[in-house]
MARGU-201381 format. One record per atom (N, C-alpha, C, O, CB): y, z, x. Coordinates in steps of 0.2 Angstrom, whole numbers, plus 5000, padded with zeros to 4 digits. Each point is the difference from the previous one (the first is absolute). Glycine has a CB too. Layout:
// MARGU-201381
YZX/...
// end
This chain:
// MARGU-201381
483856525522/500150074998/499250034999/499749984995/501649994999/498550075010/499450035000/499950064995/500450044999/499649925012/499550044985/499850064995/500350065002/500450034997/498549915001/500850085009/500250065002/500750025001/500250055000/498749955005/501549954997/500750005000/500450034994/500550035000/499349885007/499850084987/500350034994/499850084999/500450034996/499549844999/499550155008/499850064999/500250065005/500049995006/498949954989/501350115003/500350055003/499450064999/499750004994/501749965004/498450085006/499550065000/500250034993/499650024996/500250005018/500849994984/500150054994/499949954994/500050034994/500950055011/498949864994/499949974996/499249975000/499849954997/501450025003/498450075003/499350005000/499750064997/500350055003/499749875006/499650084987/499550064998/499449995000/499749954998/501050084996/498850035009/499450005001/499850044994/500350054999/499749945014/499450004984/499750044995/500450024995/500050054997/499449995011/501049924989/500550014995/499750004993/499449985000/501549965006/499350094990/499750024994/500549974994/500650015000/498850105005/500249854990/500449974994/499550004994/499449985002/501549945006/499250104987/499450004996/500049934995/499649984997/500550155003/500549835002/500149944995/500449955004/500350015006/499750054983/499949885009/500449945003/500750024999/500350005005/498949924992/501150104997/500650015000/500350065004/500650005002/499249954987/499850115012/500250055005/500149975007/500550015004/498950074988/500049885010/500049975007/500749965000/500350015006/498349984994/501649964996/500649975000/500650055001/500549975003/498849944991/500750145004/500650064999/500050025007/500550005003/499350054985/499749975016/499950035006/500249955005/500550015004/498550064993/500849865003/500249955004/500749985000/500249975004/498750014995/501450034994/500849984999/500450055004/500549985003/499349974985/500050125011/500350055004/500050005007/500450025004/499450044987/499549925012/500149985007/500449955003/500350015005/498750044994/501049894998/500349945001/500850025000/500449995005/498749944989/501150115001/500750014999/500250065005/500649995002/499349974986/499850085013/500250075004/500550005005/500450055001/498549994997/501149905006/500550015007/500549944998/500349975005/498750075004/501149954985/500549944998/500550024994/499949994994/499149925009/501550115000/500650024995/500149954994/500250014994/500350055016/499449884992/500249944996/499549994995/500149974994/500449975014/498950094993/499449974996/499850074995/499950065003/499649845008/500450094983/499850054996/499350004997/499749944999/501550054997/498450065004/499350004999/499949964994/499649964999/500250165006/500649914990/499849964993/500149925000/499549964998/501150154996/499949875010/500049925000/499349975004/499849954998/501750055002/498350035006/499449995002/499450004996/499649955001/500850095007/499650014987/499450014996/500049954995/499549964999/500450165002/500749874996/500149934995/499849955002/499749964996/501150085000/499449945011/499849945003/499249995000/499749954999/501550065008/498650054996/499249985001/499650004993/499649964999/500450115013/500249984984/499849994993/500049934997/499649984996/500650135004/500549855001/500149954997/499549945003/499949954997/501350095000/498749975010/499649955003/499250014998/499749954999/501150045010/499050074990/499350014997/499949984993/499549994998/500450105010/500749914989/499949974994/499949924998/499849974995/500950125004/499449885006/499849935001/499349995002/499749955000/501550025003/498550095000/499349995003/499950045004/500550025004/499449874996/499550145001/499950055006/500149995005/499849945002/499650104993/500850005010/500049975008/499550045003/500150025006/501249964995/498250044996/499450025002/499549945003/499749964997/500550144994/499849905017/499649945002/499349994999/499749955002/501250045005/498950084991/499250005000/499750055008/500450015004/499549854988/499550165008/499850035005/500450075002/500150025005/499449875000/500750124989/500450085001/500850005003/500350055001/498550005002/501449884997/500749995003/500549974994/499849964996/499650025016/501250064989/500549974995/500649985004/500050035006/499650044985/500949895008/500649995003/500649994994/500149954997/499350005014/500850114987/500550004994/500649985005/499950015006/499750104984/500949855006/500649975003/500549994995/499849994994/499549965015/501350054993/500649984995/500550005003/500150035005/499550014986/500949925006/500749995002/500550044998/500150014994/499649895006/500850125004/500550064998/500649975002/500149975005/499150134997/501449924993/500649975001/500550045006/500449985003/499449984985/499950115012/500550045003/499850025008/500250055003/500150004985/499249905015/500050005006/499949935005/499949954997/499650164999/500749905009/500149935004/499450005006/499949955004/501550044993/498150075001/499549995006/499350014996/500050034995/500750015015/498849924993/499450014998/499650065002/500050025006/500249864995/499550164994/499750065002/499350014998/499849964995/501350095003/498649985004/499250015000/499850075000/500350045003/499649875003/499550114990/499750065001/499249994999/499849954997/501350104998/498649985009/499250005000/499850084998/500250055003/499749855006/499650094986/499750064998/499249985001/499849954999/501250094992/498750025011/499350004999/499750064995/500150065002/499949905009/499750014984/499950064995/499450045001/499449975001/501249954991/499450135007/499450065000/499549974995/499450005001/501350115002/499549884991/499649994995/500249924998/500550004997/499350135000/499849825003/500249944997/500250004993/499750044996/499549915011/501350014992/500249994991/499949924999/500049955003/500950164996/499149904993/499949934998/500749975000/500650034998/498350004994/501149895010/500749975001/500049934997/500449965001/499850105010/499249944984/500149944997/499749945004/500249944999/500850114994/498749965013/499849955004/499549954997/499750024995/500450065015/499949854992/499549954997/499350025002/499649984996/501349935005/499050135004/499350015002/499850074995/499450015000/500749935013/500450094985/499950064996/499850065004/499850054997/499949894994/500450065016/499950055004/500750045001/500649985000/498549965005/500750134995/500750045001/500249995006/499749985005/500050114988/501049935008/500449995006/500150065003/500250054997/500349864999/499450095012/500050075003/500549975006/500350045004/498450034994/501549875003/500549985005/500649964997/499949954997/499150045012/501650034993/500549974996/500649995005/500250045004/499350024985/500749885011/500649975004/500649994995/499849954997/499550005012/501250074991/500549994995/500649975004/500150015006/499550094986/500749855004/500449975003/500749984996/499949984994/499049975013/501850074995/500549974997/500549965004/500050015006/499950094987/500349855004/500449955004/500750004995/500050004994/499049935013/501550054997/500749994996/499949944994/499649965000/501250085013/499649974983/500049964994/500049925002/499749964997/500950144997/499849875011/500049945002/499649975004/500049955003/501050074995/498550035004/499549985006/499549954997/499850014994/500450115013/499649834998/499649964996/499449985005/499450035000/501649934993/499149995012/499449995005/499850055003/499450025000/500949885001/500250145002/499750075004/499550044996/499550035002/501549985004/499149994988/499750054995/499249975000/499550045000/501749994993/498849905006/499349984999/499749995007/499450015000/500949934989/500050055016/499750015006/499650065002/499550005003/501249934999/499750124996/499950085002/499350014994/499550045002/502050025002/498649924991/499550024996/499349965001/499450034999/501549994993/499149925011/499549965003/499750045006/499450015001/501049884994/500150135009/499750045006/499750064998/499550025003/501449945003/499350084989/499650064998/499449994996/499550045000/501650024999/499049894997/499349984997/499549985006/499450034999/501149934991/499650005015/499649985005/499750065005/499450015002/501349894998/499850155000/499850065003/499650044997/499550045003/501449975002/499150004988/499550044996/499349964998/499650024997/501550054998/498949875008/499449964998/499550015006/499449985001/501349924991/499650145013/499650025006/499550064998/500350065000/500649905008/498550034990/499550064998/500050055006/500150064998/499249864996/500750065012/499950055005/500750045001/499950065001/499349875004/501450044993/500750045001/499950054994/499950065001/501049835004/499050094989/500050044994/499550065001/500350064999/499949844995/499150105009/499750055001/500350055005/500050064998/499249865000/501150055008/500450045005/500650044996/500150065001/499649865009/500650054985/500550034998/499750064995/500350054999/500549845002/498750094996/499650064996/499850065004/499950054997/499749874995/500450075014/499750055004/500550045004/499950065003/499149874998/501750045000/500450035004/500350074997/500050014994/500349875010/499950165001/500150074998/500750014999/500250054997/498949995008/501449924997/500750025001/500449934999/499849945001/500050175008/500849914989/500549944998/500149965006/500149945000/500550114992/499449995014/500249965007/499349965001/500149945003/500750165003/498649914993/499449975001/500149944995/499949945002/499450165002/500849914990/500249944995/500449945002/499849945001/500250154990/500549955011/500649945003/499749975006/500149945000/500850134997/498849965008/499849975006/499449944998/500049955003/500450175003/499249904989/499449954998/500549934997/499849955001/499150154997/501649924998/500349944997/500449965006/500149945000/500050134988/500149975016/500549965005/499649965005/500349955003/500650134996/498549955003/499549985004/499649934998/499749975004/500350154999/500049884990/499649944997/500349935002/500649995000/499250084989/499749885013/500249945001/499649954996/499450014998/500850025013/500249924986/499449964996/500049945004/499649954998/500750094991/
// end
């Protein structure tokens, strides 16, 4: 499974605005659940928050990968946001986050979840790609950059 197989243009936001980590997770939860009748935004939000309580998913260099398990969905879902103004995400390097790739997986998902997280982390360790994502002007450009990336 490729990262971009999980992203629809409707779940990509350019220059999103969130004043706090909590508000950002609420926005992401709404995006992930918007086209799935089985999935409730509140469940996604609670799952993402529960994972953040274990430790920040801020990778550093302005990137975060919040993720969580949800019981009401059989599908892996993702959303990508580029923030207009970076926010504090409790990242280990203490840098604010402006690129956020959120992921939800079914409750019973194991190896696929870990492989996806590793793939996403590798993708965002590419400084050149991150800079291009920060310069893109549309959701389509963002999705194309993510889909064209090769490790």
